[in-house]
Gaussian input, Z-matrix of N, CA and C with variables (Angstrom, degrees):
# hf/3-21g

backbone

0 1
 N
 C     1     B1
 C     2     B2     1     A1
 N     3     B3     2     A2     1     D1
 C     4     B4     3     A3     2     D2
 C     5     B5     4     A4     3     D3
 N     6     B6     5     A5     4     D4
 C     7     B7     6     A6     5     D5
 C     8     B8     7     A7     6     D6
 N     9     B9     8     A8     7     D7
 C    10    B10     9     A9     8     D8
 C    11    B11    10    A10     9     D9
 N    12    B12    11    A11    10    D10
 C    13    B13    12    A12    11    D11
 C    14    B14    13    A13    12    D12
 N    15    B15    14    A14    13    D13
 C    16    B16    15    A15    14    D14
 C    17    B17    16    A16    15    D15
 N    18    B18    17    A17    16    D16
 C    19    B19    18    A18    17    D17
 C    20    B20    19    A19    18    D18
 N    21    B21    20    A20    19    D19
 C    22    B22    21    A21    20    D20
 C    23    B23    22    A22    21    D21
 N    24    B24    23    A23    22    D22
 C    25    B25    24    A24    23    D23
 C    26    B26    25    A25    24    D24
 N    27    B27    26    A26    25    D25
 C    28    B28    27    A27    26    D26
 C    29    B29    28    A28    27    D27
 N    30    B30    29    A29    28    D28
 C    31    B31    30    A30    29    D29
 C    32    B32    31    A31    30    D30
 N    33    B33    32    A32    31    D31
 C    34    B34    33    A33    32    D32
 C    35    B35    34    A34    33    D33
 N    36    B36    35    A35    34    D34
 C    37    B37    36    A36    35    D35
 C    38    B38    37    A37    36    D36
 N    39    B39    38    A38    37    D37
 C    40    B40    39    A39    38    D38
 C    41    B41    40    A40    39    D39
 N    42    B42    41    A41    40    D40
 C    43    B43    42    A42    41    D41
 C    44    B44    43    A43    42    D42
 N    45    B45    44    A44    43    D43
 C    46    B46    45    A45    44    D44
 C    47    B47    46    A46    45    D45
 N    48    B48    47    A47    46    D46
 C    49    B49    48    A48    47    D47
 C    50    B50    49    A49    48    D48
 N    51    B51    50    A50    49    D49
 C    52    B52    51    A51    50    D50
 C    53    B53    52    A52    51    D51
 N    54    B54    53    A53    52    D52
 C    55    B55    54    A54    53    D53
 C    56    B56    55    A55    54    D54
 N    57    B57    56    A56    55    D55
 C    58    B58    57    A57    56    D56
 C    59    B59    58    A58    57    D57
 N    60    B60    59    A59    58    D58
 C    61    B61    60    A60    59    D59
 C    62    B62    61    A61    60    D60
 N    63    B63    62    A62    61    D61
 C    64    B64    63    A63    62    D62
 C    65    B65    64    A64    63    D63
 N    66    B66    65    A65    64    D64
 C    67    B67    66    A66    65    D65
 C    68    B68    67    A67    66    D66
 N    69    B69    68    A68    67    D67
 C    70    B70    69    A69    68    D68
 C    71    B71    70    A70    69    D69
 N    72    B72    71    A71    70    D70
 C    73    B73    72    A72    71    D71
 C    74    B74    73    A73    72    D72
 N    75    B75    74    A74    73    D73
 C    76    B76    75    A75    74    D74
 C    77    B77    76    A76    75    D75
 N    78    B78    77    A77    76    D76
 C    79    B79    78    A78    77    D77
 C    80    B80    79    A79    78    D78
 N    81    B81    80    A80    79    D79
 C    82    B82    81    A81    80    D80
 C    83    B83    82    A82    81    D81
 N    84    B84    83    A83    82    D82
 C    85    B85    84    A84    83    D83
 C    86    B86    85    A85    84    D84
 N    87    B87    86    A86    85    D85
 C    88    B88    87    A87    86    D86
 C    89    B89    88    A88    87    D87
 N    90    B90    89    A89    88    D88
 C    91    B91    90    A90    89    D89
 C    92    B92    91    A91    90    D90
 N    93    B93    92    A92    91    D91
 C    94    B94    93    A93    92    D92
 C    95    B95    94    A94    93    D93
 N    96    B96    95    A95    94    D94
 C    97    B97    96    A96    95    D95
 C    98    B98    97    A97    96    D96
 N    99    B99    98    A98    97    D97
 C   100   B100    99    A99    98    D98
 C   101   B101   100   A100    99    D99
 N   102   B102   101   A101   100   D100
 C   103   B103   102   A102   101   D101
 C   104   B104   103   A103   102   D102
 N   105   B105   104   A104   103   D103
 C   106   B106   105   A105   104   D104
 C   107   B107   106   A106   105   D105
 N   108   B108   107   A107   106   D106
 C   109   B109   108   A108   107   D107
 C   110   B110   109   A109   108   D108
 N   111   B111   110   A110   109   D109
 C   112   B112   111   A111   110   D110
 C   113   B113   112   A112   111   D111
 N   114   B114   113   A113   112   D112
 C   115   B115   114   A114   113   D113
 C   116   B116   115   A115   114   D114
 N   117   B117   116   A116   115   D115
 C   118   B118   117   A117   116   D116
 C   119   B119   118   A118   117   D117
 N   120   B120   119   A119   118   D118
 C   121   B121   120   A120   119   D119
 C   122   B122   121   A121   120   D120
 N   123   B123   122   A122   121   D121
 C   124   B124   123   A123   122   D122
 C   125   B125   124   A124   123   D123
 N   126   B126   125   A125   124   D124
 C   127   B127   126   A126   125   D125
 C   128   B128   127   A127   126   D126
 N   129   B129   128   A128   127   D127
 C   130   B130   129   A129   128   D128
 C   131   B131   130   A130   129   D129
 N   132   B132   131   A131   130   D130
 C   133   B133   132   A132   131   D131
 C   134   B134   133   A133   132   D132
 N   135   B135   134   A134   133   D133
 C   136   B136   135   A135   134   D134
 C   137   B137   136   A136   135   D135
 N   138   B138   137   A137   136   D136
 C   139   B139   138   A138   137   D137
 C   140   B140   139   A139   138   D138
 N   141   B141   140   A140   139   D139
 C   142   B142   141   A141   140   D140
 C   143   B143   142   A142   141   D141
 N   144   B144   143   A143   142   D142
 C   145   B145   144   A144   143   D143
 C   146   B146   145   A145   144   D144
 N   147   B147   146   A146   145   D145
 C   148   B148   147   A147   146   D146
 C   149   B149   148   A148   147   D147
 N   150   B150   149   A149   148   D148
 C   151   B151   150   A150   149   D149
 C   152   B152   151   A151   150   D150
 N   153   B153   152   A152   151   D151
 C   154   B154   153   A153   152   D152
 C   155   B155   154   A154   153   D153
 N   156   B156   155   A155   154   D154
 C   157   B157   156   A156   155   D155
 C   158   B158   157   A157   156   D156
 N   159   B159   158   A158   157   D157
 C   160   B160   159   A159   158   D158
 C   161   B161   160   A160   159   D159
 N   162   B162   161   A161   160   D160
 C   163   B163   162   A162   161   D161
 C   164   B164   163   A163   162   D162
 N   165   B165   164   A164   163   D163
 C   166   B166   165   A165   164   D164
 C   167   B167   166   A166   165   D165
 N   168   B168   167   A167   166   D166
 C   169   B169   168   A168   167   D167
 C   170   B170   169   A169   168   D168
 N   171   B171   170   A170   169   D169
 C   172   B172   171   A171   170   D170
 C   173   B173   172   A172   171   D171
 N   174   B174   173   A173   172   D172
 C   175   B175   174   A174   173   D173
 C   176   B176   175   A175   174   D174
 N   177   B177   176   A176   175   D175
 C   178   B178   177   A177   176   D176
 C   179   B179   178   A178   177   D177
 N   180   B180   179   A179   178   D178
 C   181   B181   180   A180   179   D179
 C   182   B182   181   A181   180   D180
 N   183   B183   182   A182   181   D181
 C   184   B184   183   A183   182   D182
 C   185   B185   184   A184   183   D183
 N   186   B186   185   A185   184   D184
 C   187   B187   186   A186   185   D185
 C   188   B188   187   A187   186   D186
 N   189   B189   188   A188   187   D187
 C   190   B190   189   A189   188   D188
 C   191   B191   190   A190   189   D189
 N   192   B192   191   A191   190   D190
 C   193   B193   192   A192   191   D191
 C   194   B194   193   A193   192   D192
 N   195   B195   194   A194   193   D193
 C   196   B196   195   A195   194   D194
 C   197   B197   196   A196   195   D195
 N   198   B198   197   A197   196   D196
 C   199   B199   198   A198   197   D197
 C   200   B200   199   A199   198   D198
 N   201   B201   200   A200   199   D199
 C   202   B202   201   A201   200   D200
 C   203   B203   202   A202   201   D201
 N   204   B204   203   A203   202   D202
 C   205   B205   204   A204   203   D203
 C   206   B206   205   A205   204   D204
 N   207   B207   206   A206   205   D205
 C   208   B208   207   A207   206   D206
 C   209   B209   208   A208   207   D207
 N   210   B210   209   A209   208   D208
 C   211   B211   210   A210   209   D209
 C   212   B212   211   A211   210   D210
 N   213   B213   212   A212   211   D211
 C   214   B214   213   A213   212   D212
 C   215   B215   214   A214   213   D213
 N   216   B216   215   A215   214   D214
 C   217   B217   216   A216   215   D215
 C   218   B218   217   A217   216   D216
 N   219   B219   218   A218   217   D217
 C   220   B220   219   A219   218   D218
 C   221   B221   220   A220   219   D219
 N   222   B222   221   A221   220   D220
 C   223   B223   222   A222   221   D221
 C   224   B224   223   A223   222   D222
 N   225   B225   224   A224   223   D223
 C   226   B226   225   A225   224   D224
 C   227   B227   226   A226   225   D225
 N   228   B228   227   A227   226   D226
 C   229   B229   228   A228   227   D227
 C   230   B230   229   A229   228   D228
 N   231   B231   230   A230   229   D229
 C   232   B232   231   A231   230   D230
 C   233   B233   232   A232   231   D231
 N   234   B234   233   A233   232   D232
 C   235   B235   234   A234   233   D233
 C   236   B236   235   A235   234   D234
 N   237   B237   236   A236   235   D235
 C   238   B238   237   A237   236   D236
 C   239   B239   238   A238   237   D237
 N   240   B240   239   A239   238   D238
 C   241   B241   240   A240   239   D239
 C   242   B242   241   A241   240   D240
 N   243   B243   242   A242   241   D241
 C   244   B244   243   A243   242   D242
 C   245   B245   244   A244   243   D243
 N   246   B246   245   A245   244   D244
 C   247   B247   246   A246   245   D245
 C   248   B248   247   A247   246   D246
 N   249   B249   248   A248   247   D247
 C   250   B250   249   A249   248   D248
 C   251   B251   250   A250   249   D249
 N   252   B252   251   A251   250   D250
 C   253   B253   252   A252   251   D251
 C   254   B254   253   A253   252   D252
 N   255   B255   254   A254   253   D253
 C   256   B256   255   A255   254   D254
 C   257   B257   256   A256   255   D255
 N   258   B258   257   A257   256   D256
 C   259   B259   258   A258   257   D257
 C   260   B260   259   A259   258   D258
 N   261   B261   260   A260   259   D259
 C   262   B262   261   A261   260   D260
 C   263   B263   262   A262   261   D261
 N   264   B264   263   A263   262   D262
 C   265   B265   264   A264   263   D263
 C   266   B266   265   A265   264   D264
 N   267   B267   266   A266   265   D265
 C   268   B268   267   A267   266   D266
 C   269   B269   268   A268   267   D267
 N   270   B270   269   A269   268   D268
 C   271   B271   270   A270   269   D269
 C   272   B272   271   A271   270   D270
 N   273   B273   272   A272   271   D271
 C   274   B274   273   A273   272   D272
 C   275   B275   274   A274   273   D273
 N   276   B276   275   A275   274   D274
 C   277   B277   276   A276   275   D275
 C   278   B278   277   A277   276   D276

   B1=1.4157
   B2=1.5398
   B3=1.3082
   B4=1.4639
   B5=1.5326
   B6=1.3080
   B7=1.4424
   B8=1.5277
   B9=1.3453
   B10=1.4589
   B11=1.5039
   B12=1.3401
   B13=1.4741
   B14=1.5113
   B15=1.3349
   B16=1.4465
   B17=1.5231
   B18=1.2999
   B19=1.4658
   B20=1.5104
   B21=1.2899
   B22=1.4876
   B23=1.4855
   B24=1.3340
   B25=1.4336
   B26=1.5341
   B27=1.3148
   B28=1.4560
   B29=1.5211
   B30=1.3153
   B31=1.4955
   B32=1.5492
   B33=1.3548
   B34=1.4475
   B35=1.5164
   B36=1.3323
   B37=1.4824
   B38=1.5336
   B39=1.3099
   B40=1.4665
   B41=1.5445
   B42=1.3053
   B43=1.4524
   B44=1.5446
   B45=1.3095
   B46=1.4933
   B47=1.5361
   B48=1.3109
   B49=1.4462
   B50=1.5002
   B51=1.3197
   B52=1.5041
   B53=1.5060
   B54=1.3056
   B55=1.4817
   B56=1.5439
   B57=1.2801
   B58=1.4788
   B59=1.5276
   B60=1.3062
   B61=1.4687
   B62=1.5413
   B63=1.3279
   B64=1.4158
   B65=1.5124
   B66=1.2976
   B67=1.4772
   B68=1.4865
   B69=1.3046
   B70=1.4773
   B71=1.5561
   B72=1.3051
   B73=1.5037
   B74=1.5462
   B75=1.3156
   B76=1.4689
   B77=1.5167
   B78=1.2980
   B79=1.4563
   B80=1.5566
   B81=1.3097
   B82=1.4459
   B83=1.5301
   B84=1.2647
   B85=1.4596
   B86=1.5554
   B87=1.2939
   B88=1.4333
   B89=1.5065
   B90=1.3396
   B91=1.5064
   B92=1.5410
   B93=1.3463
   B94=1.4832
   B95=1.5160
   B96=1.3206
   B97=1.4715
   B98=1.5515
   B99=1.3454
   B100=1.4854
   B101=1.5295
   B102=1.3525
   B103=1.4315
   B104=1.5323
   B105=1.3483
   B106=1.4513
   B107=1.5565
   B108=1.3054
   B109=1.4369
   B110=1.5473
   B111=1.3312
   B112=1.4704
   B113=1.5419
   B114=1.3580
   B115=1.4560
   B116=1.4991
   B117=1.3176
   B118=1.4255
   B119=1.5132
   B120=1.3057
   B121=1.4973
   B122=1.5532
   B123=1.3274
   B124=1.4588
   B125=1.5868
   B126=1.3082
   B127=1.4537
   B128=1.5059
   B129=1.2947
   B130=1.4834
   B131=1.5277
   B132=1.3490
   B133=1.4944
   B134=1.4568
   B135=1.3607
   B136=1.4984
   B137=1.5324
   B138=1.3049
   B139=1.4379
   B140=1.5412
   B141=1.3468
   B142=1.4674
   B143=1.5475
   B144=1.3271
   B145=1.4632
   B146=1.5245
   B147=1.2652
   B148=1.4732
   B149=1.5232
   B150=1.3477
   B151=1.4612
   B152=1.5203
   B153=1.3009
   B154=1.4437
   B155=1.5620
   B156=1.3098
   B157=1.4601
   B158=1.5338
   B159=1.2886
   B160=1.4505
   B161=1.4969
   B162=1.3315
   B163=1.4359
   B164=1.5129
   B165=1.3677
   B166=1.4738
   B167=1.5241
   B168=1.2885
   B169=1.4862
   B170=1.5425
   B171=1.3134
   B172=1.4668
   B173=1.5323
   B174=1.3535
   B175=1.4511
   B176=1.5115
   B177=1.3572
   B178=1.4182
   B179=1.5063
   B180=1.3341
   B181=1.4694
   B182=1.4768
   B183=1.3302
   B184=1.4596
   B185=1.5015
   B186=1.3209
   B187=1.4820
   B188=1.5621
   B189=1.3445
   B190=1.4625
   B191=1.5347
   B192=1.3404
   B193=1.4670
   B194=1.5008
   B195=1.3364
   B196=1.5103
   B197=1.5394
   B198=1.2666
   B199=1.4588
   B200=1.5362
   B201=1.3141
   B202=1.4849
   B203=1.5139
   B204=1.3239
   B205=1.4403
   B206=1.5375
   B207=1.2986
   B208=1.5186
   B209=1.5171
   B210=1.3312
   B211=1.4642
   B212=1.5030
   B213=1.3075
   B214=1.4367
   B215=1.5098
   B216=1.3190
   B217=1.4790
   B218=1.5102
   B219=1.3537
   B220=1.4807
   B221=1.5365
   B222=1.3259
   B223=1.4822
   B224=1.5090
   B225=1.3543
   B226=1.5030
   B227=1.4631
   B228=1.3417
   B229=1.4226
   B230=1.4853
   B231=1.3716
   B232=1.4324
   B233=1.5530
   B234=1.3748
   B235=1.4742
   B236=1.5071
   B237=1.3587
   B238=1.4537
   B239=1.5094
   B240=1.3425
   B241=1.4825
   B242=1.5224
   B243=1.3169
   B244=1.4581
   B245=1.4972
   B246=1.3161
   B247=1.4532
   B248=1.5377
   B249=1.3128
   B250=1.4653
   B251=1.4855
   B252=1.3849
   B253=1.4494
   B254=1.4993
   B255=1.3327
   B256=1.4784
   B257=1.4870
   B258=1.3274
   B259=1.4622
   B260=1.5007
   B261=1.3087
   B262=1.4968
   B263=1.5200
   B264=1.3313
   B265=1.4647
   B266=1.5035
   B267=1.3238
   B268=1.5020
   B269=1.5482
   B270=1.2791
   B271=1.4766
   B272=1.5194
   B273=1.2925
   B274=1.4665
   B275=1.5084
   B276=1.2956
   B277=1.4665
   B278=1.4885
   A1=112.23
   A2=116.48
   A3=118.87
   A4=108.04
   A5=113.33
   A6=122.43
   A7=107.51
   A8=113.50
   A9=118.67
   A10=109.58
   A11=117.07
   A12=125.05
   A13=106.08
   A14=117.86
   A15=121.06
   A16=111.56
   A17=116.27
   A18=123.51
   A19=108.43
   A20=114.56
   A21=120.61
   A22=111.38
   A23=115.07
   A24=122.48
   A25=107.72
   A26=117.06
   A27=117.84
   A28=110.23
   A29=115.33
   A30=118.37
   A31=111.15
   A32=114.33
   A33=120.35
   A34=115.25
   A35=117.46
   A36=118.70
   A37=107.59
   A38=116.75
   A39=118.80
   A40=110.14
   A41=115.02
   A42=121.14
   A43=109.40
   A44=115.46
   A45=120.72
   A46=106.88
   A47=114.85
   A48=120.59
   A49=110.63
   A50=116.20
   A51=120.96
   A52=108.81
   A53=113.86
   A54=118.93
   A55=110.90
   A56=116.09
   A57=121.42
   A58=105.28
   A59=115.90
   A60=121.34
   A61=106.00
   A62=117.26
   A63=120.77
   A64=111.74
   A65=117.36
   A66=122.02
   A67=112.03
   A68=117.44
   A69=121.28
   A70=110.19
   A71=115.45
   A72=118.78
   A73=109.35
   A74=117.42
   A75=119.84
   A76=111.94
   A77=116.61
   A78=120.16
   A79=109.64
   A80=117.99
   A81=121.62
   A82=113.66
   A83=115.88
   A84=121.47
   A85=108.70
   A86=119.18
   A87=122.29
   A88=111.81
   A89=115.09
   A90=118.90
   A91=110.10
   A92=116.38
   A93=117.69
   A94=111.92
   A95=118.29
   A96=122.14
   A97=109.39
   A98=113.38
   A99=116.04
   A100=111.46
   A101=116.45
   A102=118.85
   A103=112.81
   A104=117.98
   A105=120.58
   A106=112.43
   A107=116.44
   A108=121.12
   A109=109.07
   A110=116.39
   A111=119.61
   A112=112.49
   A113=114.48
   A114=117.88
   A115=113.85
   A116=117.07
   A117=123.02
   A118=113.01
   A119=117.23
   A120=122.32
   A121=108.47
   A122=115.34
   A123=121.34
   A124=110.07
   A125=117.10
   A126=120.31
   A127=111.16
   A128=117.07
   A129=120.49
   A130=113.66
   A131=114.71
   A132=118.26
   A133=109.64
   A134=119.86
   A135=121.20
   A136=108.52
   A137=119.37
   A138=122.42
   A139=112.48
   A140=116.41
   A141=119.99
   A142=111.27
   A143=117.96
   A144=118.18
   A145=114.19
   A146=120.12
   A147=124.78
   A148=108.11
   A149=117.63
   A150=122.23
   A151=112.27
   A152=115.40
   A153=123.72
   A154=113.87
   A155=118.73
   A156=121.04
   A157=109.45
   A158=116.89
   A159=125.35
   A160=107.02
   A161=119.24
   A162=122.46
   A163=109.34
   A164=115.10
   A165=121.74
   A166=106.94
   A167=114.82
   A168=122.25
   A169=107.69
   A170=115.67
   A171=121.70
   A172=105.25
   A173=114.17
   A174=119.77
   A175=110.54
   A176=115.28
   A177=121.60
   A178=110.65
   A179=120.35
   A180=120.14
   A181=117.66
   A182=120.10
   A183=123.49
   A184=112.81
   A185=116.22
   A186=119.67
   A187=111.99
   A188=117.57
   A189=122.97
   A190=111.22
   A191=116.30
   A192=119.71
   A193=113.35
   A194=116.91
   A195=118.90
   A196=111.96
   A197=116.41
   A198=118.55
   A199=112.52
   A200=116.57
   A201=120.51
   A202=111.75
   A203=119.63
   A204=121.73
   A205=110.51
   A206=115.45
   A207=118.67
   A208=109.25
   A209=118.48
   A210=120.65
   A211=111.69
   A212=115.38
   A213=119.87
   A214=111.70
   A215=117.02
   A216=119.92
   A217=110.67
   A218=117.78
   A219=122.05
   A220=110.28
   A221=115.03
   A222=119.23
   A223=112.71
   A224=114.95
   A225=117.53
   A226=111.92
   A227=120.08
   A228=121.04
   A229=111.89
   A230=116.88
   A231=121.79
   A232=112.25
   A233=113.28
   A234=117.28
   A235=113.64
   A236=116.78
   A237=121.27
   A238=109.41
   A239=116.37
   A240=121.06
   A241=110.02
   A242=118.10
   A243=121.49
   A244=109.12
   A245=118.64
   A246=120.34
   A247=112.85
   A248=116.95
   A249=119.37
   A250=113.13
   A251=117.04
   A252=120.01
   A253=114.59
   A254=117.86
   A255=120.48
   A256=112.73
   A257=118.99
   A258=121.77
   A259=115.80
   A260=116.91
   A261=118.36
   A262=106.92
   A263=115.74
   A264=119.39
   A265=112.89
   A266=115.78
   A267=119.09
   A268=107.63
   A269=113.03
   A270=118.03
   A271=109.36
   A272=118.28
   A273=120.08
   A274=110.90
   A275=117.19
   A276=120.15
   A277=114.20
   D1=-40.43
   D2=174.86
   D3=-149.04
   D4=155.25
   D5=176.70
   D6=-106.63
   D7=135.91
   D8=-175.08
   D9=-114.23
   D10=132.00
   D11=172.75
   D12=-118.39
   D13=136.99
   D14=-179.31
   D15=-144.50
   D16=148.26
   D17=174.13
   D18=-137.83
   D19=154.11
   D20=179.24
   D21=-76.64
   D22=148.45
   D23=169.63
   D24=-116.62
   D25=179.06
   D26=179.27
   D27=-64.66
   D28=144.55
   D29=-178.39
   D30=-54.98
   D31=136.51
   D32=177.65
   D33=87.46
   D34=-12.64
   D35=179.05
   D36=-75.70
   D37=149.17
   D38=-178.08
   D39=-69.24
   D40=149.75
   D41=178.80
   D42=-71.09
   D43=149.48
   D44=177.06
   D45=-126.51
   D46=144.81
   D47=-177.36
   D48=-128.08
   D49=142.35
   D50=172.57
   D51=-128.33
   D52=155.50
   D53=-175.61
   D54=-133.68
   D55=127.27
   D56=179.33
   D57=-113.93
   D58=113.72
   D59=-178.13
   D60=-129.94
   D61=99.70
   D62=-172.80
   D63=-84.46
   D64=175.33
   D65=-179.76
   D66=-68.95
   D67=-14.34
   D68=176.65
   D69=-67.30
   D70=-21.37
   D71=-179.72
   D72=-73.84
   D73=-37.59
   D74=-179.69
   D75=160.22
   D76=-164.81
   D77=-179.03
   D78=-74.95
   D79=-179.75
   D80=-176.41
   D81=-59.12
   D82=-39.20
   D83=-179.20
   D84=-64.22
   D85=-46.35
   D86=179.69
   D87=-65.53
   D88=-43.61
   D89=-178.92
   D90=-62.86
   D91=-40.86
   D92=179.07
   D93=-68.95
   D94=-34.23
   D95=176.49
   D96=-61.52
   D97=-45.34
   D98=-178.27
   D99=-67.84
   D100=-39.44
   D101=176.92
   D102=-64.57
   D103=-40.69
   D104=176.27
   D105=-62.42
   D106=-39.68
   D107=-179.94
   D108=-64.99
   D109=-49.16
   D110=177.35
   D111=-57.99
   D112=-40.87
   D113=178.86
   D114=-63.22
   D115=-40.00
   D116=176.41
   D117=-62.63
   D118=-43.49
   D119=176.96
   D120=-61.55
   D121=-47.40
   D122=-178.47
   D123=-60.69
   D124=-42.17
   D125=-179.70
   D126=-65.70
   D127=-35.61
   D128=174.68
   D129=-63.62
   D130=-39.42
   D131=177.96
   D132=-67.95
   D133=-39.14
   D134=179.21
   D135=-65.27
   D136=-41.20
   D137=177.23
   D138=-62.66
   D139=-29.51
   D140=177.99
   D141=-82.03
   D142=-1.78
   D143=174.70
   D144=107.20
   D145=15.16
   D146=178.75
   D147=-72.54
   D148=116.79
   D149=-177.12
   D150=-137.62
   D151=170.47
   D152=168.07
   D153=71.41
   D154=23.22
   D155=-177.39
   D156=-140.90
   D157=141.18
   D158=165.44
   D159=-103.91
   D160=120.81
   D161=-178.60
   D162=-125.78
   D163=141.87
   D164=176.53
   D165=-126.04
   D166=130.63
   D167=177.86
   D168=-107.89
   D169=126.00
   D170=175.14
   D171=-108.38
   D172=114.42
   D173=-176.48
   D174=-79.93
   D175=135.25
   D176=174.36
   D177=-95.52
   D178=160.27
   D179=-176.44
   D180=-55.37
   D181=-28.56
   D182=-179.83
   D183=-65.73
   D184=-17.61
   D185=-178.05
   D186=-68.03
   D187=-22.03
   D188=-176.28
   D189=-62.50
   D190=-33.67
   D191=-175.43
   D192=-105.00
   D193=1.78
   D194=-179.14
   D195=-74.96
   D196=137.89
   D197=172.77
   D198=-66.46
   D199=153.02
   D200=-175.66
   D201=-56.45
   D202=-43.78
   D203=-177.38
   D204=-61.17
   D205=-40.19
   D206=-179.93
   D207=-68.82
   D208=-38.45
   D209=177.33
   D210=-64.07
   D211=-44.32
   D212=179.76
   D213=-62.59
   D214=-41.83
   D215=178.39
   D216=-62.98
   D217=-40.89
   D218=-179.55
   D219=-63.36
   D220=-46.94
   D221=179.79
   D222=-63.92
   D223=-40.38
   D224=177.08
   D225=-64.59
   D226=-38.00
   D227=176.89
   D228=-62.63
   D229=-41.70
   D230=179.07
   D231=-62.09
   D232=-45.08
   D233=-179.56
   D234=-70.42
   D235=-31.93
   D236=173.88
   D237=-61.84
   D238=-43.12
   D239=179.18
   D240=-64.09
   D241=-38.90
   D242=176.92
   D243=-62.47
   D244=-45.68
   D245=177.31
   D246=-59.72
   D247=-42.05
   D248=179.75
   D249=-65.37
   D250=-40.79
   D251=-174.06
   D252=-86.56
   D253=-35.05
   D254=-175.02
   D255=-98.35
   D256=-37.30
   D257=-169.70
   D258=-94.67
   D259=-15.33
   D260=179.40
   D261=-90.71
   D262=139.18
   D263=178.76
   D264=-63.55
   D265=139.86
   D266=-177.67
   D267=-73.39
   D268=143.30
   D269=177.92
   D270=-78.40
   D271=140.90
   D272=176.60
   D273=-87.98
   D274=144.95
   D275=-179.76
   D276=-71.21

């Protein structure tokens, strides 16, 4: 549904999110609906304490017909993966 790109920020800095929703997703009404849904999900994660990451979501055309719950689950999985890979300290060999 969407592709996620993320980079670390300084520890403790608030997370920032960007959204790329191209015309391939649908008309202006559909694109704005998708953007608003992604923004709401991101705001919830920030309220839950998600910090120190810049993340960009690139919406794919299938996102236009996805139910909100499915979209939220997909974004949460992506952000959980970001937390596991970027925010956890690497183990030394």
